[in-house]
C-alpha positions in Angstrom: 0.0 0.0 0.0 1.4 3.3 -1.0 0.9 6.4 1.0 0.7 9.7 -0.6 2.8 12.2 1.3 1.7 15.7 1.3 4.5 18.2 1.3 3.8 21.0 3.7 5.2 24.5 3.0 4.3 28.0 2.0 2.8 28.8 -1.3 4.3 31.4 -3.5 1.4 33.7 -2.8 2.0 33.4 1.0 5.7 34.2 0.6 5.0 37.2 -1.5 2.6 38.5 1.1 5.1 38.1 3.9 7.8 39.8 1.9 5.4 42.7 1.1 4.5 43.1 4.8 8.2 43.1 5.8 8.9 45.7 3.1 6.2 48.0 4.4 7.5 47.6 8.0 11.1 48.3 6.9 10.0 51.5 5.0 8.1 52.7 8.0 11.0 52.0 10.3 13.4 53.9 8.0 11.0 56.8 7.9 10.8 56.9 11.7 14.6 56.7 12.2 15.6 59.0 9.4 19.1 57.8 8.7 20.3 61.1 7.3 19.3 62.9 10.5 21.2 60.3 12.4 24.3 61.0 10.3 23.9 64.7 10.9 23.7 64.1 14.6 26.9 62.0 14.5 28.7 64.8 12.6 27.4 67.4 15.2 28.8 65.2 17.9 32.2 65.3 16.3 32.0 69.0 15.6 31.0 69.7 19.2 34.0 67.6 20.4 36.4 69.7 18.2 34.9 72.9 19.5 35.3 71.8 23.1 38.8 70.5 22.4 39.8 74.0 21.1 38.2 75.7 24.0 39.8 73.5 26.6 43.2 73.7 25.0 43.0 77.5 25.1 42.0 77.4 28.7 44.9 75.1 29.6 47.2 77.4 27.7 45.9 80.3 29.7 46.4 78.3 33.0 50.0 77.6 32.0 51.1 81.0 30.5 48.7 83.5 32.2 47.3 84.7 28.9 45.4 83.4 25.9 47.5 82.7 22.7 46.3 85.9 21.0 47.0 88.0 24.1 50.3 88.7 25.7 50.1 90.2 29.2 53.6 91.6 29.3 55.9 92.9 26.6 55.1 94.5 23.3 54.9 91.4 21.0 51.9 89.1 20.8 52.3 85.4 20.3 49.8 85.6 17.5 49.9 88.9 15.6 48.0 89.1 12.3 45.2 91.3 11.0 42.4 88.8 11.5 43.8 87.3 14.7 44.0 90.9 16.2 40.2 91.1 16.0 40.1 88.6 18.9 41.6 91.4 21.1 38.8 93.8 20.2 37.5 94.8 23.7 33.8 93.7 24.1 31.9 93.2 27.3 28.8 91.8 25.7 27.6 90.4 22.3 28.4 90.8 19.4 31.9 89.3 19.6 34.2 89.4 16.6 35.1 85.9 15.5 38.0 84.3 13.6 37.3 81.3 11.5 39.1 78.0 12.4 38.7 75.3 9.7 40.6 72.9 7.6 43.2 74.3 5.1 41.6 74.6 1.7 38.1 75.2 3.2 36.1 78.3 2.4 37.3 81.3 4.3 40.2 79.4 5.8 42.4 81.7 7.9 46.0 80.7 7.5 47.1 83.2 10.2 44.8 81.6 12.8 46.1 78.2 11.9 49.7 79.5 12.3 48.7 81.0 15.7 47.2 77.8 17.0 50.1 75.7 15.6 52.7 78.0 17.2 51.0 78.2 20.6 48.6 75.4 21.4 50.4 73.0 19.1 53.9 73.7 20.4 52.6 73.2 24.0 50.9 69.9 23.0 47.5 71.2 23.8 46.1 70.3 20.4 47.1 67.3 18.3 49.1 67.8 15.1 46.1 66.4 13.2 43.6 68.8 14.7 43.0 70.8 11.5 43.0 67.8 9.3 40.2 66.3 11.4 37.9 69.4 11.3 34.7 68.6 9.4 33.2 72.0 10.0 34.0 75.7 10.5 34.6 76.7 14.1 34.1 80.3 15.2 36.6 81.5 17.8 35.8 84.6 19.8 37.4 86.3 22.8 36.7 90.0 23.5 38.9 90.3 26.6 42.1 88.8 28.0 40.5 86.1 30.0 37.5 85.0 27.9 37.4 82.5 25.0 34.4 81.0 23.3 34.3 78.5 20.5 31.1 78.0 18.3 30.0 75.8 15.5 26.9 75.6 13.3 24.9 72.3 13.9 23.5 70.4 11.0 20.8 68.2 12.6 17.3 69.5 13.3 17.4 68.5 16.9 20.7 70.4 17.6 19.5 73.4 15.6 16.5 73.6 17.9 18.5 72.9 21.0 18.5 75.8 23.6 22.3 76.0 23.4 22.0 77.1 19.7 21.2 80.6 20.8 23.7 82.7 18.8 23.9 83.8 15.2 26.4 84.8 12.6 24.0 86.8 10.4 23.2 90.0 12.2 26.6 91.6 11.9 29.6 90.8 9.6 32.3 88.6 11.2 30.8 88.5 14.6 28.6 86.4 16.8 25.4 88.0 18.1 23.2 86.9 20.9 19.8 85.5 19.9 18.6 83.3 17.1 15.3 83.4 15.2 13.5 80.4 13.7 14.3 81.7 10.2 18.0 81.9 11.1 17.9 78.4 12.6 16.4 77.1 9.3 19.0 78.9 7.3 21.8 77.4 9.3 23.0 80.8 10.6 22.7 79.8 14.3 25.6 78.5 16.3 26.2 76.6 19.5 28.8 78.3 21.7 30.9 76.9 24.5 32.7 79.2 27.0 
């Protein structure tokens, strides 16, 4: 006596339905996660780290020498003396503060004098790595305004960091300076910056 064996399995239609449902779920998950926003957040984290590294290295330099790299407390010669770097010594007690651009050589508006200043002071003291400028993925805005104050800012890319309360300054109100306050239109245009002091 022969027994007919029935093979159990999924039909082609069932498999196509399961694949379709999984595709819909995957598309919904990608829309919820927004991988491009996640990449922007990751870049913001790196840019924030670079800003804080420059800020802390300047503060350590001040603790060691008694002055910031672009200020010299005694004597006639500054450690960093160039037309753009000199704007950091423009006395200001409140915003707006004049800024100097710090970014990778070859970038838009790269300030070679500021790179030389940082290399010859913070770099020589070992406060920043030799590869600091090569690793910069954004433009940093360095401000001072007096002999004991330093601030480093960057423009965040991600929506969440642009709307963060720390993104409260802008670069659009006055030329080459950071102003207090940031409107929704300036946030959307990427003109607002996060500053660390």
